C-alpha positions as CSV (number, residue, x, y, z in Angstrom):
1,M,-12.5,-78.3,-95.2
2,L,-13.2,-81.8,-96.6
3,I,-15.2,-84.0,-94.3
4,V,-15.5,-87.8,-94.4
5,K,-19.1,-88.6,-95.4
6,K,-19.9,-90.5,-92.2
7,D,-18.8,-87.5,-90.1
8,H,-20.4,-84.7,-92.0
9,A,-23.5,-84.3,-89.8
10,K,-21.4,-84.4,-86.7
11,A,-19.0,-81.7,-88.1
12,V,-22.0,-79.5,-89.0
13,R,-23.3,-79.8,-85.4
14,T,-19.9,-79.1,-84.0
15,V,-19.3,-76.0,-86.1
16,S,-22.9,-74.8,-85.5
17,A,-22.4,-75.1,-81.7
18,A,-19.0,-73.3,-81.8
19,Y,-20.3,-70.5,-84.1
20,P,-24.1,-70.2,-83.4
21,K,-24.4,-66.8,-85.1
22,L,-23.3,-68.2,-88.5
23,V,-26.1,-69.1,-90.9
24,V,-26.0,-72.6,-92.2
25,S,-26.6,-73.2,-95.9
26,D,-26.6,-76.9,-97.0
27,K,-25.9,-77.4,-100.7
28,P,-25.4,-80.7,-102.6
29,V,-21.6,-80.6,-102.4
30,V,-20.9,-78.3,-99.4
31,T,-22.4,-77.1,-96.2
32,R,-21.6,-73.3,-95.8
33,F,-21.5,-71.2,-92.7
34,K,-22.2,-67.6,-93.6
35,D,-21.8,-64.4,-91.5
36,P,-25.3,-62.8,-91.4
37,A,-23.7,-59.3,-91.2
38,D,-22.3,-59.5,-94.8
39,N,-23.6,-62.9,-96.1
40,E,-19.9,-63.9,-96.7
41,T,-18.9,-67.5,-96.3
42,R,-16.7,-68.1,-93.3
43,I,-16.5,-71.9,-93.2
44,D,-17.1,-74.6,-95.9
45,L,-17.5,-78.2,-95.0
46,M,-17.1,-80.1,-98.3
47,K,-18.8,-83.4,-99.0
48,P,-16.6,-85.9,-100.7
49,L,-19.0,-86.7,-103.5
50,Q,-16.5,-86.6,-106.4
51,K,-14.2,-89.6,-106.7
52,V,-11.1,-87.3,-106.5
53,Y,-12.2,-86.1,-103.1
54,Q,-12.9,-89.6,-101.9
55,L,-9.3,-90.4,-102.8
56,A,-8.1,-87.4,-100.7
57,F,-8.6,-89.6,-97.6
58,R,-6.3,-92.3,-99.0
59,Y,-3.4,-90.0,-99.9
60,T,-2.6,-88.3,-96.6
61,L,0.1,-87.5,-94.1
62,Q,-0.3,-87.8,-90.3
63,V,0.0,-84.5,-88.4
64,G,0.0,-84.8,-84.7
65,E,-2.0,-87.6,-83.1
66,S,-5.4,-86.9,-84.5
67,H,-5.2,-85.1,-87.8
68,R,-4.3,-86.1,-91.4
69,I,-3.7,-83.7,-94.3
70,P,-3.5,-84.4,-98.1
71,D,0.0,-85.4,-99.3
72,L,1.7,-83.1,-101.8
73,E,0.2,-84.7,-104.9
74,M,-3.3,-84.8,-103.5
75,G,-3.0,-81.2,-102.5
76,L,-2.0,-80.3,-106.1
77,I,-4.9,-82.4,-107.4
78,S,-7.4,-80.7,-105.1
79,K,-6.3,-77.4,-106.6
80,F,-6.4,-78.9,-110.1
81,A,-10.0,-80.1,-109.5
82,A,-11.0,-76.6,-108.4
83,I,-9.2,-75.0,-111.5
84,T,-11.1,-77.3,-113.9
85,S,-14.5,-77.2,-112.1
86,P,-17.3,-75.9,-114.3
87,N,-19.0,-74.5,-111.3
88,R,-16.1,-72.5,-109.8
89,E,-16.1,-68.7,-110.2
90,R,-13.4,-67.4,-112.6
91,L,-11.7,-65.3,-109.9
92,R,-11.4,-68.3,-107.6
93,K,-10.0,-70.4,-110.5
94,M,-7.4,-67.7,-111.0
95,Q,-6.4,-68.0,-107.3
96,D,-6.4,-71.8,-107.5
97,T,-4.1,-71.6,-110.5
98,V,-1.6,-69.3,-108.7
99,D,-1.8,-71.6,-105.6
100,F,-1.1,-74.7,-107.8
101,A,1.9,-73.0,-109.5
102,D,3.3,-71.8,-106.2
103,I,3.0,-75.2,-104.6
104,F,4.4,-76.9,-107.6
105,L,7.4,-74.6,-108.1
106,H,8.4,-74.7,-104.4
107,N,8.2,-78.5,-104.3
108,Q,8.8,-79.7,-107.8
109,G,11.8,-81.8,-106.8
110,D,9.5,-83.7,-104.5
111,V,6.5,-84.1,-106.7
112,N,5.8,-87.7,-107.9
113,V,4.7,-86.7,-111.4
114,P,3.5,-90.2,-112.4
115,K,1.3,-90.3,-109.3
116,L,0.1,-86.7,-110.1
117,L,-1.0,-87.8,-113.6
118,R,-2.7,-91.0,-112.2
119,L,-4.7,-88.8,-109.8
120,A,-5.5,-86.2,-112.4
121,A,-7.2,-89.0,-114.5
122,Q,-9.6,-89.4,-111.5
123,V,-10.7,-85.8,-111.8
124,Y,-12.1,-86.3,-115.3
125,P,-11.2,-88.3,-118.4
126,G,-8.2,-86.6,-120.0
127,G,-7.2,-84.8,-116.8
128,E,-3.8,-86.3,-117.0
129,A,-3.1,-84.6,-120.3
130,E,-4.3,-81.3,-119.0
131,I,-2.3,-81.4,-115.8
132,S,0.8,-82.4,-117.7
133,K,0.4,-79.3,-120.0
134,L,-0.2,-77.2,-116.9
135,V,3.0,-78.5,-115.2
136,D,5.0,-78.0,-118.5
137,D,3.7,-74.4,-118.8
138,I,4.6,-73.7,-115.2
139,R,8.1,-75.1,-115.6
140,A,8.7,-73.1,-118.8
141,G,7.3,-69.9,-117.4
142,R,4.6,-69.7,-120.1
143,K,1.3,-67.9,-119.7
144,I,-1.4,-70.0,-118.1
145,E,-4.9,-69.7,-119.5
146,V,-7.7,-70.1,-116.9
């Protein structure tokens, strides 16, 4: 879950109070809550340190009275950022790629591609070219390299 910077400490306290048995591990980009029984992560509270994640709060849709979620293009960009992250495990990148393709294929008529390209440029320089190739490969049914 991506948390606004000013609310991160409050979110950590809230999750800690709700799940006191989980072990808190604070990292530079995420606060993780792990189950001590198997040391598996149960909850991630992401810190919006990268520009692309700061943008996530700008491109949202209202859900109910109190919650906002990323819009379609921002959801795709979040997956793209994970796919291209140098620190992400290969298996997770594979899942992110499948997620990206599935979201894109089921919503391609609604995707604002120029907006998607503009946002991809915020992930890293040249991101717009890479996401454009990814979208073209998905549309054509070509093999995707992770």
